[in-house]
C-alpha positions in Angstrom: 24.1 -73.0 60.1 27.3 -70.9 60.6 29.1 -74.1 61.6 28.0 -75.9 58.4 29.3 -73.0 56.3 32.7 -73.1 58.0 33.0 -76.9 57.6 33.7 -78.3 54.1 31.5 -81.2 54.9 28.6 -78.8 55.4 29.5 -76.5 52.6 29.9 -79.2 49.9 26.3 -80.6 50.2 24.9 -77.1 50.3 26.9 -76.2 47.2 25.4 -79.2 45.4 21.9 -78.3 46.4 22.3 -74.7 45.5 23.7 -75.5 42.1 20.8 -77.9 41.3 18.1 -75.5 42.3 18.0 -73.4 39.1 17.3 -76.6 37.1 13.7 -76.5 38.3 13.1 -73.4 36.1 13.3 -75.6 33.0 10.6 -77.8 31.7 9.0 -80.1 32.9 8.7 -78.2 36.3 8.8 -75.0 34.3 9.2 -72.8 37.4 10.6 -70.1 35.0 10.3 -67.4 37.7 12.8 -69.3 39.9 15.6 -68.4 37.5 15.4 -64.8 38.5 16.5 -65.5 42.1 17.5 -69.2 42.1 21.2 -68.5 41.8 21.3 -66.3 45.0 22.0 -69.2 47.5 24.8 -70.5 45.3 26.3 -67.0 45.0 26.1 -66.3 48.7 27.8 -69.6 49.4 30.7 -68.6 47.1 30.8 -65.1 48.6 31.2 -66.4 52.1 33.8 -69.1 51.2 36.8 -68.8 53.6 39.3 -69.0 50.8 39.5 -68.4 47.1 40.1 -72.2 46.6 36.9 -72.9 48.6 34.9 -70.5 46.4 36.2 -72.3 43.3 35.2 -75.6 44.9 31.7 -74.1 45.5 31.5 -73.1 41.9 32.7 -76.6 40.7 30.3 -78.5 42.9 27.4 -76.2 42.1 28.1 -76.4 38.4 28.3 -80.2 38.5 25.0 -80.4 40.2 23.4 -78.0 37.8 24.6 -80.0 34.8 23.5 -83.3 36.3 20.0 -81.9 37.2 19.4 -80.4 33.8 20.6 -83.6 32.0 19.5 -86.2 34.5 17.2 -87.8 31.9 20.3 -89.0 30.1 21.1 -91.4 33.0 19.3 -94.4 31.5 21.5 -94.0 28.3 24.8 -93.0 29.7 24.6 -94.6 33.2 27.5 -93.7 35.4 29.2 -91.9 32.5 26.8 -88.9 33.0 28.4 -88.4 36.5 31.8 -88.1 34.9 30.6 -85.7 32.3 28.7 -83.5 34.8 31.8 -83.3 37.0 34.0 -82.5 34.0 31.7 -79.7 32.7 31.1 -78.5 36.3 34.8 -77.5 36.4 33.9 -74.6 34.1 32.1 -72.9 37.0 35.1 -73.1 39.3 36.5 -69.7 38.0 33.0 -68.2 38.3 32.8 -69.3 42.0 36.2 -67.5 42.5 34.9 -64.5 40.7 31.8 -64.3 42.9 33.9 -64.2 46.0 36.3 -61.7 44.5 33.6 -59.1 43.6 30.9 -59.7 46.3 32.9 -60.1 49.4 33.6 -56.9 51.4 31.5 -53.7 51.5 29.3 -53.1 48.5 29.9 -49.6 47.3 28.8 -48.0 44.0 31.7 -48.9 41.8 32.1 -52.4 43.3 28.4 -53.2 42.9 28.4 -51.9 39.3 31.4 -54.1 38.5 29.6 -57.1 40.0 26.5 -56.5 37.8 28.7 -56.7 34.7 31.4 -59.2 35.7 29.3 -62.0 37.1 26.9 -62.2 34.2 29.9 -62.0 31.8 31.6 -64.8 33.6 28.5 -66.9 33.5 28.2 -66.4 29.7 31.8 -67.5 29.2 30.9 -70.8 31.0 27.8 -71.2 28.7 29.8 -70.3 25.6 32.6 -72.9 26.3 30.2 -75.7 27.2 28.1 -74.9 24.1 30.9 -76.3 21.9 29.2 -79.3 20.3 32.0 -81.7 21.2 31.4 -80.9 24.9 27.7 -81.6 24.7 26.3 -78.4 23.1 24.2 -75.6 24.5 21.4 -77.7 26.1 20.2 -76.1 29.4 21.4 -72.5 28.8 19.9 -70.5 31.7 18.2 -68.1 29.4 16.3 -71.0 27.7 14.2 -71.4 30.8 12.3 -68.2 29.9 10.6 -69.5 26.8 7.1 -68.7 28.3 8.0 -65.2 29.5 7.3 -62.6 26.9 9.7 -59.9 28.2 12.5 -62.4 28.1 11.6 -63.4 24.5 11.8 -59.7 23.5 15.3 -59.7 25.0 16.1 -62.8 22.9 15.2 -60.9 19.8 17.8 -58.2 20.7 20.7 -60.4 21.8 19.7 -64.0 21.6 19.5 -66.4 24.5 22.8 -65.0 25.6 21.2 -61.7 26.6 18.5 -63.5 28.5 21.1 -65.4 30.5 23.0 -62.2 31.1 19.8 -60.5 32.5 19.0 -63.5 34.7 22.5 -63.5 36.3 22.5 -59.7 36.7 19.1 -60.0 38.5 20.5 -62.6 40.8 23.6 -60.5 41.5 21.4 -57.5 42.4 19.4 -59.6 44.8 22.5 -61.0 46.4 23.9 -57.5 46.9 20.5 -56.4 48.3 20.6 -59.3 50.9 24.2 -58.5 51.8 23.2 -54.8 52.3 20.5 -55.8 54.9 23.2 -56.4 57.4 23.4 -53.7 60.2 25.7 -50.8 59.4 25.7 -51.3 55.6 24.6 -48.9 52.9 21.5 -49.9 51.0 21.6 -47.3 48.3 24.1 -49.3 46.0 21.9 -52.4 46.3 18.7 -50.5 45.4 20.5 -48.9 42.5 21.6 -52.3 41.4 18.1 -53.6 41.4 16.9 -50.6 39.4 19.8 -51.1 36.9 18.4 -54.5 36.1 14.7 -53.8 36.2 14.7 -50.6 34.1 16.5 -52.0 31.0 14.4 -55.2 31.0 11.2 -53.2 31.3 12.4 -50.8 28.6 13.3 -53.7 26.2 9.8 -55.2 26.7 8.0 -51.9 26.1 10.2 -50.3 23.3 12.2 -52.9 21.5 11.2 -53.6 17.9 8.7 -56.4 17.4 8.2 -58.7 14.3 5.7 -57.4 11.8 3.5 -60.1 10.4 3.5 -60.3 6.6 -0.1 -61.3 6.4 0.8 -64.6 4.8 0.4 -67.8 6.8 2.0 -71.1 5.9 -0.3 -74.0 6.3 1.6 -76.8 7.9 0.6 -80.3 9.0 2.6 -82.1 11.6 2.4 -85.9 11.7 3.2 -87.6 15.0 3.0 -91.4 14.8 3.6 -92.0 18.5 5.4 -95.0 20.1 5.9 -97.9 17.7 7.9 -101.1 17.8 9.8 -101.1 14.5 10.9 -98.7 11.8 8.4 -100.3 9.5 5.6 -99.8 11.9 6.6 -96.2 12.4 6.7 -95.5 8.6 3.3 -97.1 7.9 1.7 -95.4 10.9 2.9 -92.0 9.5 1.6 -92.9 6.1 -1.8 -93.8 7.5 -2.0 -90.5 9.5 -1.0 -88.5 6.5 -3.8 -90.0 4.4 -6.2 -88.0 6.6 -5.0 -84.9 5.0 -6.4 -85.8 1.6 -9.2 -83.2 1.8 -7.1 -80.4 3.5 -5.3 -77.5 1.8 -1.8 -77.6 3.3 1.5 -76.1 2.0 3.8 -78.6 3.7 3.5 -81.9 5.7 6.3 -82.5 8.2 7.3 -85.9 9.7 9.6 -86.2 12.7 13.2 -87.3 13.0 14.0 -90.8 11.8 10.5 -91.2 10.4 12.0 -93.2 7.6 14.5 -95.9 8.7 15.4 -97.0 5.2 17.6 -95.4 2.5 15.0 -94.1 -0.1 17.6 -94.1 -2.8 17.9 -97.9 -2.5 14.2 -98.6 -1.7 12.3 -97.5 -4.8 9.1 -99.2 -3.5 9.1 -96.9 -0.4 10.0 -93.9 -2.5 7.1 -94.5 -4.8 4.8 -95.1 -1.9 5.6 -91.7 -0.2 5.6 -89.9 -3.5 2.2 -91.3 -4.3 1.0 -90.2 -0.9 2.3 -86.7 -1.6 0.5 -86.7 -5.0 -2.8 -87.8 -3.4 -2.9 -85.1 -0.8 -1.4 -82.5 -3.2 1.3 -81.5 -0.7 5.1 -82.1 -0.5 6.2 -84.1 2.5 9.4 -83.4 4.5 10.5 -86.8 5.8 13.6 -87.6 7.8 15.8 -90.5 6.8 18.1 -92.1 9.4 19.9 -94.5 7.0 20.7 -92.3 4.1 24.1 -92.7 2.4 26.0 -90.4 0.1 25.9 -91.1 -3.6 29.3 -92.8 -3.4 28.3 -95.0 -0.4 30.2 -94.5 2.9 28.7 -93.9 6.3 25.2 -93.2 7.4 23.7 -89.7 7.4 20.6 -88.4 9.1 18.9 -86.3 6.5 15.8 -84.1 5.9 14.5 -85.1 2.5 11.7 -83.4 0.6 9.4 -85.6 -1.4 6.6 -84.5 -3.8 4.3 -86.2 -6.3 7.1 -86.6 -8.7 9.4 -88.4 -6.3 12.6 -87.1 -4.6 12.9 -83.4 -5.3 16.6 -83.3 -4.8 16.3 -81.0 -1.8 18.1 -82.7 1.0 19.8 -81.5 4.2 22.3 -83.7 6.0 22.6 -83.1 9.7 25.8 -81.2 10.5 25.9 -81.2 14.4 25.6 -84.6 15.9 24.7 -85.6 19.4 27.8 -86.8 21.3 27.5 -90.5 22.3 23.9 -90.6 20.8 25.0 -90.3 17.2 28.7 -90.7 17.4 31.3 -91.3 20.1 34.1 -88.6 20.4 37.5 -90.2 20.3 35.9 -93.6 19.9 39.3 -95.3 20.3 39.5 -93.9 23.9 35.8 -93.6 24.9 34.4 -96.5 23.0 33.8 -98.3 26.3 30.7 -96.1 26.7 28.8 -98.5 24.5 29.2 -101.2 27.1 27.6 -99.1 30.0 24.9 -97.3 28.1 23.0 -96.8 24.8 25.8 -95.0 23.0 26.0 -95.1 19.2 27.4 -98.3 17.8 28.1 -96.6 14.5 29.1 -93.0 14.0 26.8 -90.9 11.8 28.5 -88.7 9.2 28.3 -84.9 9.1 26.7 -82.9 6.4 28.5 -80.1 4.6 26.4 -77.1 5.9 23.0 -75.4 5.9 20.5 -75.9 3.1 17.6 -73.8 2.0 14.5 -75.6 0.8 11.5 -74.3 -1.2 8.0 -75.7 -0.5 4.6 -74.2 -0.4 5.9 -70.9 -1.9 8.2 -70.2 1.0 11.9 -70.7 1.8 12.4 -73.2 4.6 15.4 -73.7 6.8 15.6 -77.3 8.1 17.2 -78.3 11.4 17.4 -81.8 12.9 16.9 -82.5 16.6 19.9 -81.4 18.7 20.5 -78.5 16.2 17.6 -76.4 17.6 19.8 -75.9 20.7 22.3 -73.9 18.7 21.2 -70.3 18.3 23.8 -69.6 15.6 22.3 -72.2 13.2 18.8 -70.8 13.2 20.3 -67.2 13.0 22.3 -68.2 9.9 19.3 -69.7 8.2 17.2 -66.6 8.9 20.0 -64.4 7.6 20.2 -66.5 4.5 16.6 -65.8 3.7 14.6 -68.6 5.4 11.0 -67.5 6.0 10.2 -70.5 8.2 12.3 -72.9 10.2 11.4 -76.6 10.5 12.9 -78.8 13.2 12.5 -82.6 13.0 13.3 -84.3 16.3 12.7 -87.5 18.3 13.0 -88.0 22.0 11.3 -91.4 22.3 14.2 -92.8 24.2 13.4 -90.3 27.0 9.6 -90.4 26.7 8.8 -90.1 30.4 11.5 -87.5 31.3 11.9 -83.8 31.0 13.5 -84.1 27.6 10.5 -83.8 25.3 9.2 -80.6 26.9 12.7 -79.1 27.1 13.3 -79.8 23.5 10.0 -78.3 22.3 10.7 -75.2 24.4 13.9 -74.4 22.4 11.8 -73.8 19.3 10.1 -70.8 21.1 13.5 -69.2 21.7 14.7 -69.8 18.2 11.5 -68.2 16.8 11.8 -65.1 19.1 15.5 -64.7 18.2 15.0 -64.8 14.4 11.4 -63.4 13.9 10.7 -66.6 12.0 8.0 -69.2 12.8 9.4 -72.5 13.9 7.7 -75.9 13.3 8.9 -78.5 15.8 7.8 -82.0 14.6 8.5 -85.1 16.6 7.8 -88.8 16.4 6.3 -89.2 19.9 5.9 -85.6 21.2 6.1 -82.9 22.1 5.3 -81.3 18.7 4.4 -77.6 18.5 4.5 -74.6 16.3 5.6 -71.1 17.4 5.1 -67.8 15.8 7.8 -65.2 15.0 7.4 -63.7 18.5 7.8 -67.0 20.2 4.2 -67.5 21.1 2.7 -70.9 20.6 0.3 -71.4 17.7 -2.5 -73.8 17.9 -2.4 -77.1 19.9 0.5 -79.1 21.1 0.8 -82.8 20.4 2.0 -84.2 23.8 3.8 -87.4 24.5 0.5 -89.2 25.0 -0.7 -88.4 21.5 -0.6 -90.1 18.1 -2.1 -88.0 15.4 -1.9 -85.2 12.9 -2.4 -81.5 13.6 -2.7 -78.6 11.1 -1.4 -75.1 11.8 -1.3 -71.7 10.2 2.2 -70.5 10.9 2.4 -66.7 10.5 5.4 -65.3 8.7 7.0 -61.9 9.4 8.9 -59.3 7.6 12.1 -57.6 8.6 15.3 -58.8 10.4 15.6 -59.1 14.1 18.4 -57.2 15.9 19.9 -60.6 16.9 20.0 -61.8 13.3 21.5 -58.5 12.2 24.1 -57.9 14.9 24.8 -61.5 16.1 26.4 -62.5 19.4 27.3 -58.9 20.5 26.5 -59.8 24.1 29.1 -62.6 24.1 31.7 -60.3 22.5 31.0 -57.5 25.0 31.3 -59.9 27.9 34.5 -61.3 26.6 35.9 -57.8 26.4 34.8 -57.0 29.9 36.5 -60.2 31.3 39.7 -59.5 29.4 39.9 -56.0 30.8 39.2 -57.4 34.3 42.0 -60.0 33.9 44.4 -57.3 32.8 43.6 -55.1 35.8 44.0 -58.1 38.1 47.3 -58.9 36.6 48.5 -55.3 36.9 47.3 -55.2 40.6 49.2 -58.4 41.3 52.4 -57.1 39.6 52.2 -53.9 41.7 51.7 -55.9 44.9 54.7 -58.0 44.2 56.8 -55.0 43.4 55.7 -53.2 46.5 56.5 -56.3 48.6 59.9 -56.7 47.0 60.9 -53.0 47.7 59.0 -53.0 51.0 56.7 -50.2 49.8 53.2 -49.9 51.3 50.4 -50.7 48.9 47.5 -48.2 48.8 44.3 -49.7 50.1 41.0 -48.8 48.3 38.2 -47.6 50.6 
C-alpha cells in the first residue's frame, strides 16, 4: 500500500475512487450517513501527497470523479462530453487538495487543528459556490443535499441553507481525519478529540434548540397529476386531462401538472385553451400547467412557462423559466460548442429566459413557481419565500433519465428547499418522482414513483414566521469567504517574510 501511495500510477486510481465514494450518499443509493466520513480517504490521500503539486492533482482527480459519479446519468445525453465537463469542473478541487495537505500534514496541535476545521469546509464551500454558477452546470450534487432524509441536517439547513450542511459534513470529515492521524504512536490525541466534540456539539445543539417552523393551522389541498411515459405531446396532454377528470368530486385548492405537460402554445391554440379551461370549471379548481412552446406576445423564441388556467380561461398569471439547463435547454457559446448536438441530445433550439420571479395567487394562498432545474438553486426559493410565498410549486420532468438516479435526486431537492424556507414544496413531475414536503422538510403523503401513472391528493401544511436562512441569507458563504481571504493574506505575508529572510540570510523562526 505504501508503494502505491508513493507512485503516481497507484495514487491516481486511488484518488479517483476516493473522490467518487461520496456520490453514494445521494439518491438512489441514499447512503446519507456515508457523507459524514466518506471524504476521509480522499483527504488522507491529499495529506500524504509527496508534493503540493501532487496534492493538487489528488484534488483534481477526486473532484473529477465526484462530478462524474453524481452526474453519470447524463452520459446518454452528453456522451463523451460529460467526461470533458467533469474534468473541467474537477479542476476546482485542485486548490482544495493543496489546502488539505497544507493544514493536515505535520503534527496536529490545538491551533492547527482548529484552523483545519474552519479552512477545509470553507475551501469546499468555495468550490461548491463557483460550480453553482448556472453557466457551469448549477448546484446539482452539493454535498449537503445528500442529507434530505436526516432531520438534524434539515434543521441546519433552516439556519444557513444547504451551505451550512455542506460545511458541517466537511468539518466532520476533517475531525475524523485528524482523529485517524492522531492514532499514530507518539502523537497527541487531545486535539483530535476536541475537534470531534467541536463538530458534534454544535450540530446537536442546532437540532435541539434551533427555531422550528410553526404551522399556521391551514393546509393547502393540492392534487398532483402524473401522466407517466407517453409517446407524443398530444398523448401526454390527453392523459393528463383524463387523470384530472377524476378530481371532479374532490375539494382541492390547486391542481398541478408537471413540466412540459402542454407541448403547444395555448395563446395560439384556442381549442386546447378552452378544453383545459372547461376542465378547470368542471372540477372547480385552477390548474397550473407547464407550456414548453410558449412565445412572448411579440413572437420571438420559445419559453418554458408555468401558466395558471381557471374556469374563465388563462388567468394572466404566468412565470417564464429564468435559469435554463445548460445543453438541455440551451447551448452556452453555441458558435463554439454547437458540436455537442452531434454527439448527444443537446438542445437544437435555445430556450429564452424569463425576466424574474413571479408570485401567483390560487386557492387563497400565494404560490411561488419554480421549473425543474431551478429547485437546485437555494437563492431562488429563498427569494420567493422572502417575497411572501406561502407555498412553493416545482414542475419538473426527468423522463429522459427515467431509469437513473436523476428522478430521486431531483425530488430530494424539494425537501431541502422546504426546510430552508419553512414553506411546503410541491414537486410535480410527468413521470416521477412526484412528492410533497412540509415546511420542516418531512414528506407528506405518498410519493408517485417512476412506475406510476395517476393522480394524488395532498394536504400541504403551511407555516408562519421566517426561517433564519431566509432572514439572513448566505451568511455561511460570506463567513467562509472572509476566512479564506484572511488565510491567503497570512500565507502571502509568510511568503514575503521568507523571501526577505532568504535575501538577507536571516534565519526564519520555525513554529513548534
